[in-house]
PASEBA-1860 file (N, C-alpha, C; in nm, 3 decimals):
! residues 305
1> MTAITADA> 9.722/9.005/9.591/9.619/9.075/9.665/9.655/9.221/9.678 ~ 9.554/9.305/9.666/9.574/9.448/9.691/9.475/9.492/9.798 ~ 9.525/9.561/9.899/9.445/9.606/10.012/9.465/9.756/10.031 ~ 9.405/9.809/10.135/9.407/9.954/10.162/9.465/9.978/10.301 ~ 9.547/10.082/10.310/9.602/10.125/10.438/9.584/10.274/10.454 ~ 9.576/10.320/10.579/9.568/10.463/10.607/9.704/10.523/10.636 ~ 9.807/10.439/10.654/9.938/10.490/10.694/10.047/10.402/10.635 ~ 10.116/10.454/10.533/10.218/10.376/10.464/10.332/10.335/10.557
9> QDNVDFYA> 10.377/10.425/10.644/10.489/10.391/10.730/10.454/10.279/10.827 ~ 10.339/10.288/10.891/10.297/10.180/10.980/10.283/10.049/10.903 ~ 10.235/10.059/10.780/10.218/9.942/10.696/10.352/9.876/10.665 ~ 10.450/9.955/10.626/10.584/9.902/10.597/10.645/9.843/10.724 ~ 10.627/9.910/10.837/10.681/9.859/10.963/10.629/9.719/10.993 ~ 10.500/9.695/10.963/10.442/9.565/10.994/10.480/9.460/10.890 ~ 10.459/9.491/10.763/10.477/9.387/10.661/10.623/9.360/10.627 ~ 10.707/9.462/10.627/10.850/9.441/10.603/10.924/9.416/10.733
17> GVLGLRLV> 10.888/9.492/10.838/10.960/9.481/10.964/10.922/9.360/11.047 ~ 10.793/9.333/11.061/10.745/9.223/11.146/10.730/9.093/11.066 ~ 10.656/9.098/10.956/10.632/8.976/10.879/10.750/8.938/10.790 ~ 10.843/9.028/10.769/10.966/8.993/10.698/10.955/8.988/10.549 ~ 10.848/9.045/10.491/10.838/9.050/10.346/10.932/9.156/10.289 ~ 10.966/9.145/10.163/11.050/9.245/10.100/10.963/9.349/10.031 ~ 10.991/9.477/10.055/10.926/9.584/9.981/10.993/9.589/9.844 ~ 10.925/9.534/9.743/10.988/9.517/9.611/10.956/9.629/9.514
25> KKTVNQDN> 10.854/9.709/9.543/10.824/9.821/9.455/10.751/9.929/9.535 ~ 10.808/10.049/9.531/10.745/10.166/9.591/10.704/10.256/9.475 ~ 10.574/10.256/9.445/10.525/10.332/9.332/10.393/10.397/9.372 ~ 10.310/10.434/9.275/10.184/10.501/9.305/10.069/10.431/9.233 ~ 9.950/10.457/9.283/9.827/10.408/9.220/9.813/10.481/9.087 ~ 9.820/10.409/8.978/9.819/10.473/8.847/9.687/10.540/8.813 ~ 9.579/10.504/8.882/9.450/10.569/8.863/9.434/10.690/8.954 ~ 9.525/10.706/9.049/9.525/10.819/9.142/9.670/10.842/9.183
33> PTVYHLFY> 9.751/10.904/9.098/9.897/10.900/9.112/9.957/10.970/9.233 ~ 9.877/11.040/9.313/9.932/11.099/9.434/9.915/11.006/9.555 ~ 9.874/10.882/9.529/9.854/10.782/9.634/9.958/10.672/9.618 ~ 10.026/10.638/9.726/10.124/10.529/9.723/10.059/10.397/9.680 ~ 10.136/10.316/9.610/10.105/10.176/9.587/10.230/10.098/9.624 ~ 10.224/10.027/9.736/10.338/9.953/9.790/10.322/9.805/9.761 ~ 10.430/9.742/9.714/10.428/9.600/9.679/10.524/9.524/9.770 ~ 10.473/9.422/9.840/10.556/9.332/9.920/10.553/9.194/9.856
41> ADEKGDPG> 10.666/9.123/9.866/10.670/8.990/9.805/10.788/8.912/9.864 ~ 10.826/8.805/9.795/10.946/8.731/9.832/11.068/8.809/9.783 ~ 11.185/8.747/9.789/11.307/8.820/9.759/11.316/8.865/9.613 ~ 11.248/8.794/9.523/11.256/8.827/9.381/11.130/8.893/9.327 ~ 11.033/8.919/9.413/10.909/8.979/9.367/10.823/8.885/9.285 ~ 10.826/8.757/9.317/10.755/8.657/9.238/10.604/8.665/9.255 ~ 10.528/8.644/9.146/10.384/8.625/9.160/10.356/8.506/9.253 ~ 10.251/8.516/9.329/10.221/8.413/9.428/10.263/8.452/9.568
49> SDLTFFEY> 10.333/8.568/9.578/10.373/8.618/9.709/10.348/8.767/9.721 ~ 10.279/8.823/9.625/10.275/8.967/9.603/10.153/9.031/9.669 ~ 10.174/9.093/9.785/10.069/9.163/9.858/10.094/9.313/9.844 ~ 9.994/9.388/9.799/10.015/9.530/9.773/9.911/9.613/9.849 ~ 9.945/9.740/9.870/9.857/9.832/9.942/9.851/9.967/9.874 ~ 9.730/10.021/9.865/9.710/10.162/9.834/9.706/10.236/9.967 ~ 9.778/10.349/9.975/9.770/10.431/10.095/9.677/10.550/10.071 ~ 9.570/10.557/10.152/9.483/10.674/10.155/9.492/10.732/10.296
57> PGIPVGRA> 9.580/10.830/10.317/9.606/10.880/10.453/9.478/10.922/10.525 ~ 9.459/10.867/10.645/9.347/10.905/10.728/9.216/10.837/10.696 ~ 9.213/10.748/10.597/9.087/10.680/10.565/9.042/10.597/10.685 ~ 8.913/10.597/10.718/8.865/10.519/10.832/8.888/10.369/10.812 ~ 8.898/10.297/10.923/8.910/10.152/10.918/8.782/10.094/10.858 ~ 8.797/10.002/10.764/8.680/9.938/10.702/8.646/9.808/10.770 ~ 8.553/9.736/10.713/8.521/9.601/10.761/8.475/9.518/10.642 ~ 8.516/9.392/10.643/8.479/9.301/10.535/8.334/9.256/10.551
65> GDGMVHRI> 8.264/9.249/10.439/8.126/9.203/10.440/8.097/9.122/10.316 ~ 7.972/9.100/10.289/7.928/9.019/10.175/7.992/9.072/10.047 ~ 8.055/8.980/9.971/8.119/9.018/9.846/8.260/9.073/9.862 ~ 8.323/9.048/9.976/8.459/9.098/9.999/8.549/8.987/10.052 ~ 8.675/8.992/10.016/8.775/8.902/10.076/8.796/8.944/10.221 ~ 8.799/8.848/10.312/8.815/8.882/10.453/8.939/8.820/10.517 ~ 9.007/8.729/10.447/9.124/8.666/10.508/9.224/8.626/10.400 ~ 9.351/8.653/10.426/9.461/8.612/10.339/9.531/8.495/10.405
73> VWRVGSAD> 9.552/8.388/10.330/9.611/8.266/10.384/9.751/8.247/10.325 ~ 9.849/8.231/10.414/9.990/8.217/10.377/10.040/8.076/10.410 ~ 10.144/8.035/10.340/10.209/7.907/10.368/10.334/7.928/10.454 ~ 10.357/7.832/10.543/10.483/7.823/10.616/10.531/7.678/10.609 ~ 10.655/7.656/10.648/10.717/7.527/10.623/10.688/7.416/10.721 ~ 10.642/7.448/10.842/10.629/7.343/10.943/10.548/7.394/11.061 ~ 10.513/7.300/11.150/10.447/7.338/11.275/10.540/7.423/11.361 ~ 10.670/7.398/11.352/10.767/7.481/11.425/10.759/7.626/11.379
81> ALDFWAGR> 10.734/7.647/11.249/10.720/7.783/11.199/10.597/7.851/11.259 ~ 10.489/7.775/11.277/10.371/7.833/11.343/10.406/7.875/11.485 ~ 10.484/7.794/11.556/10.529/7.830/11.691/10.612/7.957/11.688 ~ 10.702/7.966/11.590/10.786/8.084/11.578/10.701/8.210/11.561 ~ 10.601/8.203/11.471/10.521/8.321/11.444/10.429/8.355/11.561 ~ 10.381/8.256/11.632/10.302/8.284/11.751/10.386/8.362/11.852 ~ 10.513/8.322/11.865/10.602/8.391/11.958/10.639/8.530/11.909 ~ 10.676/8.542/11.782/10.720/8.672/11.729/10.606/8.775/11.733
89> LGEREVQT> 10.487/8.732/11.694/10.374/8.824/11.697/10.332/8.857/11.840 ~ 10.335/8.756/11.926/10.300/8.780/12.065/10.391/8.879/12.133 ~ 10.520/8.873/12.101/10.616/8.968/12.157/10.586/9.111/12.116 ~ 10.515/9.126/12.006/10.479/9.259/11.956/10.333/9.292/11.984 ~ 10.275/9.218/12.078/10.139/9.241/12.125/10.035/9.227/12.015 ~ 10.064/9.138/11.919/9.966/9.102/11.817/9.896/8.975/11.863 ~ 9.766/8.981/11.882/9.692/8.865/11.930/9.687/8.757/11.822 ~ 9.710/8.632/11.862/9.705/8.520/11.768/9.609/8.413/11.822
97> DRMDGRLR> 9.552/8.337/11.728/9.466/8.224/11.763/9.518/8.102/11.690 ~ 9.544/7.995/11.763/9.595/7.869/11.706/9.482/7.768/11.704 ~ 9.454/7.710/11.586/9.347/7.611/11.576/9.372/7.522/11.456 ~ 9.355/7.393/11.476/9.360/7.296/11.366/9.485/7.313/11.278 ~ 9.599/7.334/11.340/9.722/7.348/11.263/9.734/7.478/11.187 ~ 9.662/7.579/11.230/9.665/7.710/11.166/9.684/7.818/11.271 ~ 9.739/7.931/11.227/9.759/8.045/11.317/9.695/8.167/11.253 ~ 9.604/8.232/11.326/9.535/8.349/11.274/9.573/8.473/11.354
105> FADPEGLE> 9.578/8.585/11.284/9.607/8.715/11.346/9.561/8.823/11.251 ~ 9.563/8.947/11.297/9.527/9.060/11.212/9.637/9.163/11.215 ~ 9.649/9.240/11.106/9.747/9.348/11.105/9.693/9.464/11.188 ~ 9.770/9.570/11.208/9.725/9.679/11.297/9.596/9.747/11.254 ~ 9.555/9.730/11.128/9.430/9.791/11.082/9.316/9.690/11.071 ~ 9.342/9.566/11.116/9.236/9.467/11.122/9.229/9.369/11.007 ~ 9.321/9.377/10.910/9.320/9.282/10.798/9.364/9.146/10.850 ~ 9.279/9.045/10.827/9.302/8.913/10.886/9.393/8.827/10.800
113> HELLVPEV> 9.484/8.756/10.868/9.577/8.664/10.803/9.571/8.528/10.872 ~ 9.610/8.426/10.796/9.617/8.290/10.850/9.741/8.222/10.795 ~ 9.813/8.152/10.879/9.929/8.076/10.838/9.897/7.927/10.850 ~ 9.942/7.849/10.752/9.922/7.705/10.758/10.038/7.634/10.688 ~ 10.052/7.506/10.718/10.149/7.421/10.650/10.076/7.362/10.529 ~ 10.122/7.388/10.407/10.045/7.350/10.289/10.045/7.200/10.264 ~ 9.946/7.157/10.186/9.934/7.017/10.145/9.994/6.995/10.007 ~ 10.051/7.097/9.947/10.111/7.088/9.814/10.261/7.115/9.824
121> DDEPLAAE> 10.335/7.076/9.722/10.479/7.092/9.725/10.526/7.201/9.628 ~ 10.447/7.308/9.613/10.490/7.420/9.531/10.619/7.480/9.589 ~ 10.697/7.543/9.503/10.821/7.606/9.548/10.791/7.715/9.651 ~ 10.859/7.715/9.765/10.840/7.823/9.862/10.886/7.956/9.803 ~ 10.810/8.062/9.833/10.844/8.196/9.787/10.870/8.281/9.911 ~ 10.995/8.287/9.952/11.031/8.350/10.080/11.121/8.471/10.060 ~ 11.106/8.566/10.150/11.196/8.681/10.156/11.302/8.656/10.264 ~ 11.405/8.737/10.263/11.512/8.726/10.361/11.500/8.839/10.463
129> HPEIPAEH> 11.513/8.804/10.590/11.503/8.902/10.698/11.597/8.856/10.809 ~ 11.680/8.946/10.863/11.782/8.902/10.960/11.725/8.848/11.090 ~ 11.600/8.879/11.122/11.541/8.829/11.247/11.458/8.703/11.228 ~ 11.440/8.661/11.102/11.351/8.548/11.074/11.430/8.435/11.010 ~ 11.447/8.322/11.079/11.519/8.209/11.018/11.454/8.168/10.886 ~ 11.535/8.133/10.790/11.484/8.101/10.656/11.377/7.992/10.661 ~ 11.393/7.895/10.750/11.298/7.784/10.755/11.161/7.825/10.813 ~ 11.156/7.945/10.874/11.030/7.992/10.932/10.965/8.105/10.851
137> ALQGFDGV> 11.029/8.151/10.746/10.977/8.263/10.668/10.844/8.229/10.602 ~ 10.762/8.330/10.578/10.642/8.310/10.499/10.681/8.262/10.360 ~ 10.603/8.172/10.303/10.640/8.106/10.177/10.545/8.136/10.062 ~ 10.476/8.249/10.068/10.382/8.285/9.963/10.240/8.250/10.000 ~ 10.148/8.285/9.912/10.006/8.267/9.940/9.962/8.122/9.925 ~ 9.870/8.082/10.012/9.795/7.959/9.989/9.659/7.993/9.929 ~ 9.605/8.110/9.962/9.478/8.151/9.904/9.412/8.263/9.981 ~ 9.284/8.283/9.953/9.204/8.383/10.023/9.068/8.324/10.054
145> RAYTSDPD> 9.001/8.386/10.152/8.864/8.351/10.187/8.779/8.476/10.175 ~ 8.663/8.461/10.115/8.572/8.573/10.092/8.436/8.543/10.155 ~ 8.361/8.649/10.180/8.224/8.634/10.228/8.127/8.636/10.109 ~ 8.030/8.547/10.112/7.919/8.554/10.017/7.796/8.488/10.077 ~ 7.681/8.546/10.049/7.555/8.490/10.096/7.502/8.383/10.001 ~ 7.562/8.373/9.880/7.514/8.276/9.782/7.631/8.227/9.697 ~ 7.710/8.134/9.747/7.828/8.088/9.673/7.794/8.019/9.542 ~ 7.674/7.963/9.529/7.639/7.891/9.407/7.638/7.981/9.284
153> RSAELLAE> 7.611/8.109/9.303/7.601/8.197/9.186/7.735/8.219/9.116 ~ 7.846/8.188/9.186/7.978/8.203/9.126/8.035/8.073/9.070 ~ 7.966/7.962/9.096/8.022/7.831/9.064/8.050/7.813/8.915 ~ 7.957/7.854/8.829/7.976/7.833/8.686/8.096/7.912/8.634 ~ 8.108/8.037/8.676/8.221/8.119/8.630/8.353/8.058/8.675 ~ 8.360/8.019/8.802/8.485/7.965/8.856/8.522/7.833/8.789 ~ 8.424/7.745/8.774/8.453/7.611/8.721/8.468/7.609/8.570 ~ 8.374/7.671/8.500/8.372/7.659/8.354/8.460/7.763/8.284
161> TLEFSSRD> 8.451/7.887/8.328/8.524/7.995/8.260/8.669/8.004/8.306 ~ 8.690/8.005/8.436/8.825/8.024/8.490/8.897/7.893/8.517 ~ 8.827/7.782/8.500/8.885/7.649/8.512/8.942/7.620/8.651 ~ 8.876/7.672/8.754/8.910/7.634/8.890/8.855/7.493/8.915 ~ 8.923/7.418/8.997/8.869/7.289/9.043/8.812/7.308/9.183 ~ 8.725/7.219/9.225/8.661/7.233/9.355/8.679/7.108/9.438 ~ 8.677/7.129/9.569/8.676/7.015/9.660/8.599/7.054/9.786 ~ 8.540/6.954/9.849/8.458/6.977/9.967/8.548/7.019/10.083
169> QGEGGVLW> 8.510/7.128/10.150/8.586/7.169/10.268/8.507/7.145/10.397 ~ 8.401/7.064/10.388/8.323/7.030/10.506/8.209/7.128/10.530 ~ 8.107/7.083/10.601/7.991/7.164/10.638/7.925/7.226/10.515 ~ 7.931/7.154/10.402/7.865/7.200/10.282/7.939/7.305/10.203 ~ 8.054/7.349/10.250/8.131/7.452/10.181/8.220/7.394/10.072 ~ 8.258/7.480/9.978/8.344/7.439/9.868/8.470/7.524/9.867 ~ 8.582/7.457/9.850/8.710/7.525/9.835/8.750/7.514/9.688 ~ 8.772/7.627/9.624/8.812/7.630/9.484/8.963/7.643/9.474
177> EARGERRG> 9.020/7.580/9.372/9.165/7.590/9.352/9.194/7.627/9.207 ~ 9.279/7.727/9.190/9.333/7.762/9.059/9.476/7.710/9.054 ~ 9.505/7.623/8.958/9.639/7.562/8.953/9.694/7.566/8.813 ~ 9.815/7.618/8.802/9.888/7.619/8.676/9.997/7.514/8.676 ~ 10.091/7.528/8.586/10.198/7.428/8.574/10.293/7.432/8.693 ~ 10.313/7.550/8.752/10.412/7.564/8.858/10.354/7.590/8.996 ~ 10.232/7.643/9.001/10.182/7.687/9.131/10.029/7.693/9.130 ~ 9.972/7.683/9.248/9.828/7.697/9.262/9.794/7.775/9.388
185> STYAYDEP> 9.668/7.815/9.397/9.620/7.880/9.518/9.469/7.858/9.529 ~ 9.414/7.890/9.645/9.276/7.855/9.674/9.189/7.979/9.692 ~ 9.060/7.956/9.675/8.960/8.062/9.688/8.838/7.997/9.753 ~ 8.798/8.046/9.869/8.689/7.983/9.943/8.593/8.088/9.995 ~ 8.470/8.045/10.019/8.365/8.134/10.067/8.323/8.098/10.209 ~ 8.286/8.203/10.284/8.228/8.187/10.417/8.099/8.267/10.425 ~ 8.011/8.227/10.517/7.888/8.300/10.540/7.920/8.442/10.588 ~ 7.858/8.544/10.530/7.894/8.681/10.567/7.835/8.723/10.702
193> PAQTGLQG> 7.896/8.821/10.765/7.838/8.877/10.887/7.713/8.958/10.854 ~ 7.639/8.993/10.956/7.515/9.068/10.935/7.541/9.209/10.886 ~ 7.651/9.270/10.934/7.681/9.407/10.896/7.728/9.418/10.751 ~ 7.689/9.523/10.685/7.733/9.550/10.549/7.882/9.584/10.549 ~ 7.952/9.535/10.450/8.093/9.565/10.441/8.119/9.710/10.405 ~ 8.234/9.760/10.450/8.276/9.897/10.421/8.420/9.895/10.373 ~ 8.446/9.946/10.253/8.583/9.954/10.204/8.657/10.061/10.283 ~ 8.773/10.027/10.334/8.852/10.121/10.413/8.983/10.057/10.453
201> AGTVHHVA> 9.054/10.121/10.545/9.181/10.067/10.590/9.161/9.927/10.646 ~ 9.252/9.836/10.611/9.244/9.700/10.660/9.150/9.611/10.583 ~ 9.107/9.654/10.463/9.023/9.569/10.380/9.092/9.542/10.247 ~ 9.054/9.432/10.184/9.109/9.393/10.054/9.032/9.462/9.942 ~ 9.105/9.522/9.851/9.044/9.591/9.737/9.015/9.492/9.623 ~ 9.113/9.409/9.589/9.090/9.308/9.485/9.192/9.195/9.498 ~ 9.163/9.085/9.432/9.251/8.970/9.431/9.289/8.940/9.287 ~ 9.418/8.915/9.264/9.469/8.897/9.127/9.503/8.751/9.101
209> WASSVEEH> 9.476/8.710/8.977/9.510/8.576/8.929/9.605/8.593/8.811 ~ 9.705/8.506/8.803/9.810/8.522/8.704/9.775/8.458/8.570 ~ 9.822/8.523/8.464/9.810/8.471/8.329/9.942/8.492/8.257 ~ 9.974/8.402/8.165/10.087/8.430/8.077/10.051/8.549/7.989 ~ 10.152/8.617/7.940/10.129/8.730/7.850/10.054/8.684/7.726 ~ 10.091/8.567/7.675/10.034/8.516/7.550/9.885/8.483/7.563 ~ 9.840/8.441/7.680/9.702/8.397/7.698/9.610/8.504/7.757 ~ 9.665/8.622/7.784/9.591/8.723/7.859/9.462/8.765/7.788
217> EAWRDRVV> 9.471/8.799/7.661/9.353/8.843/7.586/9.249/8.731/7.578 ~ 9.295/8.608/7.567/9.201/8.496/7.558/9.122/8.479/7.688 ~ 9.188/8.501/7.802/9.116/8.495/7.930/9.011/8.605/7.936 ~ 9.045/8.724/7.889/8.946/8.832/7.887/8.826/8.793/7.800 ~ 8.853/8.736/7.685/8.746/8.694/7.595/8.654/8.593/7.663 ~ 8.710/8.502/7.738/8.628/8.401/7.806/8.539/8.466/7.911 ~ 8.594/8.564/7.981/8.515/8.635/8.083/8.399/8.710/8.018 ~ 8.424/8.771/7.904/8.317/8.839/7.829/8.209/8.739/7.788
225> EAGMRPTP> 8.250/8.625/7.736/8.154/8.523/7.692/8.071/8.470/7.807 ~ 8.124/8.478/7.929/8.050/8.431/8.046/7.952/8.535/8.098 ~ 7.948/8.651/8.032/7.852/8.754/8.071/7.905/8.855/8.170 ~ 8.033/8.849/8.201/8.093/8.949/8.290/8.125/9.075/8.209 ~ 8.161/9.180/8.277/8.193/9.307/8.212/8.335/9.349/8.250 ~ 8.434/9.285/8.191/8.573/9.319/8.225/8.615/9.453/8.165 ~ 8.714/9.513/8.226/8.774/9.633/8.168/8.852/9.594/8.043 ~ 8.887/9.690/7.960/8.987/9.662/7.857/9.118/9.621/7.923
233> VIDRFYFR> 9.209/9.566/7.846/9.343/9.537/7.897/9.410/9.671/7.930 ~ 9.461/9.682/8.054/9.525/9.805/8.100/9.674/9.779/8.117 ~ 9.756/9.862/8.058/9.901/9.849/8.069/9.947/9.914/8.198 ~ 9.989/9.832/8.295/10.040/9.882/8.423/10.193/9.891/8.424 ~ 10.257/9.877/8.312/10.402/9.885/8.293/10.473/9.762/8.348 ~ 10.448/9.725/8.471/10.510/9.606/8.532/10.435/9.479/8.492 ~ 10.311/9.495/8.450/10.225/9.385/8.406/10.105/9.448/8.336 ~ 10.023/9.366/8.274/9.899/9.412/8.214/9.782/9.351/8.291
241> SVYFREPS> 9.673/9.425/8.301/9.563/9.385/8.389/9.427/9.396/8.321 ~ 9.340/9.306/8.364/9.197/9.311/8.332/9.123/9.294/8.464 ~ 9.019/9.376/8.486/8.944/9.371/8.612/8.797/9.342/8.584 ~ 8.734/9.267/8.674/8.589/9.244/8.667/8.544/9.193/8.803 ~ 8.415/9.209/8.830/8.358/9.155/8.953/8.298/9.019/8.925 ~ 8.340/8.920/9.002/8.278/8.789/8.988/8.138/8.796/9.051 ~ 8.050/8.699/9.021/7.910/8.712/9.062/7.885/8.732/9.211 ~ 7.976/8.689/9.296/7.956/8.711/9.440/7.999/8.850/9.484
249> GVLFEIAT> 8.058/8.927/9.395/8.091/9.067/9.426/8.237/9.097/9.444 ~ 8.322/8.996/9.455/8.465/9.020/9.475/8.527/9.071/9.345 ~ 8.609/9.175/9.356/8.677/9.229/9.240/8.798/9.142/9.207 ~ 8.796/9.085/9.086/8.905/9.002/9.036/8.992/9.083/8.939 ~ 9.119/9.051/8.940/9.213/9.100/8.839/9.279/8.980/8.774 ~ 9.293/8.983/8.643/9.378/8.886/8.574/9.500/8.965/8.528 ~ 9.616/8.931/8.583/9.739/9.007/8.559/9.843/8.919/8.493 ~ 9.916/8.976/8.399/10.020/8.899/8.331/10.141/8.877/8.421
257> LGPGFTVD> 10.216/8.774/8.391/10.335/8.739/8.468/10.455/8.828/8.436 ~ 10.445/8.912/8.339/10.557/9.000/8.306/10.505/9.133/8.255 ~ 10.598/9.226/8.231/10.744/9.215/8.231/10.809/9.195/8.369 ~ 10.747/9.242/8.479/10.804/9.222/8.611/10.863/9.348/8.670 ~ 10.902/9.339/8.797/10.947/9.456/8.872/11.088/9.502/8.838 ~ 11.165/9.417/8.772/11.303/9.457/8.738/11.309/9.532/8.605 ~ 11.196/9.567/8.548/11.196/9.637/8.421/11.252/9.779/8.435 ~ 11.248/9.835/8.557/11.299/9.972/8.575/11.395/9.988/8.692
265> EPLESLGE> 11.430/9.881/8.761/11.533/9.888/8.866/11.588/9.748/8.889 ~ 11.716/9.738/8.928/11.779/9.606/8.942/11.723/9.530/9.062 ~ 11.733/9.398/9.054/11.681/9.311/9.158/11.736/9.347/9.296 ~ 11.866/9.376/9.303/11.929/9.399/9.433/11.879/9.526/9.503 ~ 11.819/9.619/9.430/11.773/9.744/9.493/11.623/9.768/9.473 ~ 11.549/9.662/9.452/11.404/9.676/9.435/11.343/9.749/9.555 ~ 11.254/9.841/9.527/11.177/9.907/9.632/11.248/10.017/9.708 ~ 11.372/10.047/9.671/11.447/10.147/9.748/11.415/10.291/9.707
273> KLSLPPFI> 11.365/10.310/9.586/11.332/10.446/9.541/11.189/10.447/9.489 ~ 11.137/10.567/9.471/11.004/10.581/9.413/11.013/10.554/9.264 ~ 10.948/10.447/9.219/10.948/10.411/9.078/10.818/10.457/9.013 ~ 10.832/10.524/8.899/10.715/10.571/8.826/10.720/10.520/8.683 ~ 10.610/10.464/8.633/10.605/10.424/8.492/10.631/10.545/8.402 ~ 10.683/10.522/8.284/10.715/10.634/8.194/10.598/10.727/8.167 ~ 10.476/10.673/8.163/10.362/10.758/8.129/10.317/10.850/8.241 ~ 10.374/10.837/8.363/10.346/10.936/8.468/10.475/10.996/8.524
281> EHMREEIE> 10.587/10.968/8.461/10.714/11.024/8.508/10.710/11.177/8.510 ~ 10.636/11.237/8.417/10.628/11.383/8.413/10.563/11.442/8.537 ~ 10.499/11.358/8.620/10.433/11.403/8.742/10.519/11.385/8.866 ~ 10.645/11.345/8.849/10.729/11.309/8.964/10.735/11.421/9.068 ~ 10.760/11.543/9.025/10.774/11.653/9.121/10.647/11.670/9.203 ~ 10.533/11.666/9.138/10.405/11.678/9.207/10.383/11.561/9.302 ~ 10.413/11.440/9.257/10.393/11.321/9.339/10.483/11.322/9.461 ~ 10.611/11.352/9.443/10.705/11.351/9.555/10.671/11.458/9.658
289> AKVRPITN> 10.606/11.565/9.614/10.563/11.668/9.708/10.441/11.624/9.788 ~ 10.368/11.527/9.735/10.243/11.484/9.798/10.261/11.365/9.891 ~ 10.333/11.261/9.846/10.347/11.141/9.930/10.449/11.166/10.040 ~ 10.430/11.097/10.151/10.520/11.114/10.265/10.638/11.018/10.255 ~ 10.757/11.061/10.296/10.873/10.971/10.291/10.848/10.846/10.376 ~ 10.907/10.736/10.333/10.894/10.608/10.403/11.032/10.557/10.440 ~ 11.046/10.509/10.562/11.169/10.443/10.606/11.143/10.293/10.609 ~ 11.225/10.218/10.539/11.208/10.073/10.535/11.284/10.009/10.651
297> PRAGLSTQ> 11.215/9.949/10.748/11.284/9.891/10.864/11.377/9.778/10.827 ~ 11.352/9.708/10.718/11.439/9.599/10.678/11.578/9.648/10.647 ~ 11.589/9.765/10.584/11.720/9.820/10.550/11.802/9.845/10.677 ~ 11.738/9.899/10.780/11.810/9.921/10.905/11.851/9.793/10.973 ~ 11.763/9.692/10.970/11.796/9.565/11.033/11.910/9.497/10.958 ~ 11.910/9.507/10.825/12.016/9.447/10.747/12.151/9.510/10.779 ~ 12.149/9.641/10.800/12.272/9.713/10.834/12.328/9.666/10.967 ~ 12.236/9.637/11.060/12.279/9.597/11.195/12.320/9.451/11.200
305> A> 12.272/9.371/11.103/12.294/9.225/11.110/12.440/9.191/11.086
END
């Protein structure tokens, strides 16, 4: 998932400091290189745990509406973990709601999250944080929920082209699941609010689905055959990407599983310096003069632990 923030430091404080994710890559938006692109994930930067943010300083807070993702769903290991997070967030004056074995809250800019104990036995994807017991750490994504006024218009693309499976989630709604050999995640729709959505701080920009490097072009071809208008394959250095809007309006990315974040820095020091792909390295001086320095709270906590 990629979202938008108005303040990189506050963002790092929450996602690395409070939620305990690892800042695995500090780079820039390659389409707008003077804007930070921050990547949070598990300890190894694995796909399935990778939440990223573009920083646009001072951008107004947005709101999710029709055709936008409005909630990110994470896995945790047990009901005790839900208790832990209710306490940890409450101590930091983050309001939480507990219902049906789930815990909901929002980040400081209003981006909604939900924690649940999964029904699948996929490998947990957890980061290490000195204040968060390993058994309570976030374990990667379970899925996302989006708003749409007409979910049926996306059904053929999801089922036939992208090979998602579906199951009834009650009250006439459908929960879609994308599952590969090692991992799966869900995609579900909810009735949109009356207000029109506004892209801004605290909103999701796009949601990414993983592909092997070998099958990437074939997935793009299938999307074309389904009548979508995907971008060409774009080399992002850490992975390759194709973007298109699914019929309900949500921006999808199909991203390759490699080369990965260790292509330009070692695993043990991921995210500690500003990393720039070779094709924008010549802009480093300009970029470093534009972006604001970031202090990673995890580094300080690790030092104290």
